[in-house]
PALUMVO-867785 format. One line per 10 residues: number of its first residue (from 1); their letters; for each residue x, y, z of N, C-alpha, C. Coordinates in steps of 0.001 Angstrom, whole numbers, plus 500000, padded with zeros to 6 digits. Each point is the difference from the previous one (the first is absolute). Last residue first. Example, Ala and Ser with C-alpha at 12.3 -4.5 7.8 and 13.67 -1.06 7.14 Angstrom:
<atoms>
2 = sa = 512850/497750/507080/500820/501190/500060/499230/501090/500730  500290/494280/499930/499110/501190/500000/500900/501200/500000
</atoms>
This chain:
<atoms>
179 = fnlsalkkgs = 441736/886063/288018/498966/500921/500873/500795/501173/499728  499604/494725/497807/501010/500958/500014/499062/501253/500689  498813/494640/498746/499793/501343/500523/500643/500802/500719  499483/493933/498298/501208/501864/499941/499034/501085/499519  499116/494039/500325/499686/501455/499811/501166/500503/500487  500922/495870/499975/498749/499779/499986/500350/501109/499221  504333/497387/500505/499048/501794/500242/498917/499724/499106  503393/495924/502065/499116/501046/499182/499418/500750/499742  502306/497019/502953/500679/501032/500275/499663/500157/499240  497671/497152/502134/501254/498953/498477/500848/501377/499742
169 = lamvnisnsg = 495420/500759/503038/501637/499175/500861/501254/499545/499078  496972/503699/497711/499480/499253/500743/500811/498342/500505  499375/505566/500204/500589/499154/499075/499424/499084/500468  498896/505671/499538/499206/498411/500182/501030/498641/500040  501564/505690/501057/499596/498823/497953/499443/499040/501084  500916/505513/500463/499543/499063/500366/499156/498822/499240  502997/504897/500928/499803/499316/499204/499769/498955/500665  502103/503713/501669/499423/500248/498965/498872/498852/499252  502770/499174/503336/499990/501258/500678/499920/500833/499234  497846/495145/500863/502242/500504/499889/498937/501182/499529
159 = ivafsptenr = 497190/495091/500940/499980/501810/499406/501916/500559/500771  497403/494797/498629/501137/500800/500804/499570/501797/499728  497210/494353/500294/500287/501610/499139/501363/500734/500651  497595/494747/499119/500451/500939/500973/499945/501330/499471  498321/494307/498977/500525/501448/499372/499676/500650/500857  499838/494675/498230/500170/500982/501195/500621/500880/499707  497082/497089/496097/500439/500617/500819/500843/501480/501375  495963/497598/497799/501119/498314/500592/501326/501147/499864  495401/502160/499964/500166/499367/499243/501468/499361/499527  497735/501256/504368/499302/498965/499607/500610/500597/498232
149 = pvaisgpnlh = 502612/498975/504994/499832/500703/498383/499217/500285/498945  502256/498834/504687/498574/499490/499953/499749/501481/498440  503928/500306/502545/499597/498773/501213/498624/499131/498954  501944/504576/498695/501199/499065/499836/499302/498091/500302  497577/504665/498217/500225/499721/500918/501334/498737/500192  497839/504820/497844/499245/499365/499800/500556/499079/501433  500511/504322/499161/501255/499436/499788/499460/498484/499707  497874/504415/499032/499273/499241/501088/501083/498872/499077  499093/506081/499626/500987/498157/500294/498741/499517/500479  500104/504798/497662/498561/499018/501117/501331/498308/499413
139 = irnqikelqp = 499760/506479/500099/500817/498272/499219/499185/498304/500658  498704/505872/498194/500937/499244/501768/499683/498798/499422  498919/503589/497397/501365/500914/500797/500361/498500/501181  495882/498237/496096/500398/501299/499966/501549/500678/500580  500244/495695/499891/498130/500153/500066/500245/501420/500485  503643/495589/498824/499566/501534/500492/499159/501037/499715  501963/494249/500873/499058/501150/499068/500517/501503/500696  500831/494737/501150/500707/500393/499479/499297/501444/499234  499443/494884/502594/500006/500751/499169/500038/501940/500176  499663/493786/501640/500712/500791/499954/499663/501364/498270
129 = lhthgqivid = 497362/496251/503494/500499/500519/498485/501424/501083/500575  496809/498008/503151/501250/499163/500156/500191/499838/498391  496803/502754/502353/499552/498775/499121/500965/499392/499747  500629/503294/503781/498513/499500/500361/500246/498647/498924  502411/504796/501116/500313/498084/499461/499241/498913/499661  502055/505913/500156/498861/498990/500755/500995/498661/499322  501176/505912/499416/500491/498895/500002/498450/499019/501106  501169/504364/497556/499112/499525/500660/500052/498997/499764  502877/504991/499512/499890/498812/499393/499385/498914/500839  500549/504405/500751/499468/500151/498282/500494/498815/499938
119 = tgqpiilpdk = 496344/503009/503323/501170/499081/499671/500957/499802/498991  496992/503688/501779/501278/500185/499586/500986/498067/499703  495272/499939/502872/500422/501556/499041/501225/500249/499692  497497/495152/501929/500442/501265/500079/500302/500571/498897  496968/497065/499463/501185/499026/499923/500234/501705/500451  495740/496316/500533/500567/501811/500021/501913/500313/500233  495517/495438/498390/502525/500830/500256/499221/501359/500146  495214/496156/500622/501014/500989/499027/501453/500757/500430  499999/495829/500700/499363/500842/499485/498592/500567/500832  504145/496454/500104/498991/500570/501097/499440/500936/498599
109 = hghhmfitkd = 504211/496584/499356/499008/499434/500575/498602/500373/500157  505412/501501/499610/498633/499624/498556/498397/500038/500214  504389/501178/503199/500474/498983/499079/498860/499395/498821  502244/504740/501505/499496/499263/501246/500126/499057/498844  502397/504579/500624/500491/498454/499272/498663/499793/500829  501653/504268/497764/499502/499923/500814/499553/498148/500052  504820/504119/499201/498832/498933/499304/498554/499591/500873  504261/504482/498358/498883/499382/501282/498872/498174/499271  505442/502380/498573/498602/499549/499243/499424/500160/501311  504618/500990/500210/498963/501361/500176/498446/499466/499108
99 = fvqfslehsf = 502864/496151/501477/500594/500711/498540/499173/501114/499684  497828/498394/503693/501198/499573/499385/500273/500087/499455  495762/500118/503601/500366/500487/498691/501866/499839/500532  494690/498170/501507/500818/500578/500287/501196/501320/498145  495041/496939/502637/500705/500620/499446/501469/500342/500393  495906/496239/500463/501124/500915/500778/500348/500441/498432  496259/496222/502579/499874/501190/498369/501068/500256/500608  497870/496794/502890/499975/499405/498040/500169/501441/499143  503568/498722/504712/499103/500421/499778/498733/499894/498562  503591/498856/504699/500182/500622/498563/498480/499843/499926
89 = gkcfgevdcn = 501488/498204/504046/500747/501320/499691/499293/500335/498952  499825/495120/501534/499671/501219/500498/501358/500518/499882  498146/495208/498243/501641/501117/499972/499152/501090/500468  496559/497258/500449/501359/498266/499480/502027/501467/500183  494708/501448/500050/501219/499891/500791/500542/499496/500436  497901/500964/495864/500934/501105/501625/500618/499280/500923  498752/497080/495238/499703/500602/500999/500467/500959/501685  499713/499263/493741/500856/499451/501223/498926/500397/501224  499061/499612/495819/499765/498360/500303/500938/500430/501212  499024/503316/497450/498386/499337/499977/500734/499074/501219
79 = gyiyflkfdl = 503817/503372/500129/498704/499764/498777/498875/499396/501056  504153/503895/501957/499128/498569/499802/499465/499551/498812  504134/503081/500813/499619/500145/500004/498823/498595/499929  505098/501997/500128/498778/498714/499669/498739/500746/500357  505982/501417/499152/499020/500447/499705/498734/499148/500675  505116/500235/501961/498528/499351/498622/499786/500978/500328  505357/500604/499903/498761/500393/500333/498686/499026/499645  504491/497418/501156/499717/500942/499052/498607/500490/500708  502553/495924/501171/500685/501372/500194/499921/500553/498796  496960/497335/504305/500560/500455/497954/500795/500966/500150
69 = daitsriqep = 497357/497801/503920/501876/499969/499225/499928/499847/499535  495942/500303/501587/500129/500180/500399/501969/501253/499592  497538/496586/498264/499193/501208/500092/500760/501217/499964  499707/494327/500253/501235/501211/499762/499594/501192/499631  496664/496711/501929/501398/500192/500744/501388/500471/499795  495865/499749/496955/499786/501354/501221/500803/499746/500817  500556/496352/497128/500591/501409/498897/499345/500572/500995  499658/496148/501447/500503/500968/500276/501009/500507/498674  495082/498300/501175/500968/500184/501104/501093/500419/500067  497961/499264/495679/499448/500881/500862/500468/501164/500834
59 = afdpdnysgy = 500375/495816/496515/500707/499599/501501/500169/501726/500295  498756/495966/495487/499565/501069/501242/500245/499956/501227  501561/496893/497418/500854/501225/499692/499251/500787/500123  498824/495531/500962/500892/500248/500377/500438/501381/499881  494958/499213/499645/501045/499413/499194/501214/500225/500242  495398/500006/502281/500424/499147/499194/501425/500279/500153  497861/503277/500596/500101/499426/501621/500766/498491/499199  498615/504926/497392/499695/498557/499546/501407/499093/501022  496778/504724/501237/501051/499549/499622/499959/498379/499456  496828/503739/500750/499546/498892/499437/501029/498603/499398
49 = rtdfldgaia = 500701/503949/503509/498493/500412/499895/499271/498495/499334  504762/501443/500147/499783/499706/501238/498314/499891/499604  503052/501478/497643/499175/499856/499506/499770/498426/500773  503864/504310/499137/499420/498424/500846/499662/499352/499961  500876/503375/497289/501609/500088/500173/499313/498448/500405  496545/502854/498572/500207/499308/499628/501358/499659/500036  500829/504929/499516/498326/498790/499550/500603/498660/500236  503085/503624/498584/498320/500151/499535/498596/499628/500088  506183/500791/501136/498373/498845/499955/498586/500547/499706  505206/501907/500116/498986/501075/500397/499026/497622/498997
39 = vadgpgalak = 505435/501575/501914/499646/499678/498943/498290/500509/500698  505641/501442/499603/498188/499759/500032/499963/499483/499586  505448/500805/499223/498768/500022/499624/499088/500113/501175  504178/499765/500474/499857/501603/499428/498226/500233/499584  502549/495540/500211/501352/500610/500660/498550/501580/499744  497484/496559/497899/501734/499750/500382/500571/500789/501224  496110/496222/497831/499822/500922/501067/501418/500497/500400  498532/496376/498204/499822/500511/498632/500365/501354/501323  499831/496278/502910/501075/500003/498747/500118/501219/499001  495841/499809/502809/500536/499960/500647/501886/500227/499045
29 = vtlwaplygh = 496372/498600/498545/499683/501004/499707/501375/500494/500813  499644/495560/499777/499371/500558/498523/500665/501849/500338  498956/497266/503288/500610/500111/499291/500355/500535/499560  495878/499193/500481/500776/501245/500792/500728/500130/500005  498231/496579/497412/500252/501525/500081/499669/501069/500370  499898/495446/500909/502171/500338/499778/499110/501688/499177  497507/499007/503431/500631/499939/499947/500956/500082/499078  494746/501291/500690/501413/498865/499025/500187/499983/500505  496621/502282/501196/500370/498495/500155/500672/499766/500143  498713/503797/496603/498045/498357/500673/501066/499347/501111
19 = ldafvllrkm = 501068/503921/497175/501119/498616/499706/499603/498770/500742  498136/504975/498046/499940/499159/499911/500780/498283/500359  501968/504288/498121/498376/500305/500076/500167/498249/500338  504291/504025/499878/499791/498402/499567/498209/500515/500246  504714/503185/499195/498620/499663/500339/499088/498911/499727  504957/502830/500893/499691/498849/499281/498720/500160/500764  503459/503944/499823/498119/500364/499755/499628/498583/499437  504994/501902/499814/499285/499999/500066/499211/499345/500812  503564/502597/501843/500380/499374/497964/498958/500072/499070  500447/503584/505305/499524/498348/498887/500876/499707/498489
9 = nmidsrvsm = 500546/503440/503522/500813/499394/500065/499396/498364/499362  497464/503538/502004/501176/500831/499686/500782/499306/498959  494633/499738/501569/501614/498614/500196/500233/500489/498209  495487/502151/502941/501382/499990/498490/500738/498858/500874  494925/500203/501494/500956/498981/500072/501411/500804/499218  494886/500316/502368/501196/500938/499087/501111/499413/499624  494175/498388/501559/501837/499006/500275/501213/501783/498617  493853/498291/501775/501616/501011/499119/501129/499809/500432  494651/498042/499574/501472/500039/501248/500967/500185/499198
</atoms>
């Protein structure tokens, strides 16, 4: 699925993955998104396949109920733990444009992956580990997870008009690339 969305006045694209239905993580996303920001979620927002229904913070229904009334543009794709029927209208991969860059977003659990021609930035989730590197002419980004990080550091990414930063929730910059 391809969506062309040049957001003229966007200040930042905040990138998250693997929230797994945790309401506190979703509330953090909403709190971090300021005026003029957009949010990209690279899968497993809801985790309605294996979810932790005994955990009081697990609230995919509450998250879903807020999707239509967000104050920011949302780019979202399904992950391996999301059941498509739970929140219809999305896909497993998405291409879009921001800051004159073509972004291809997928969760990272399907092989082999065909990255579309002309992609500048590849965003994926799935590993719950942050990663930012340039391979040949393409930037590869995994924001990690703010809900269930596998390295004990909740993280996300911020894409601006000329850079990408991977950030810890504490505010510490973990990695940075200019483009």
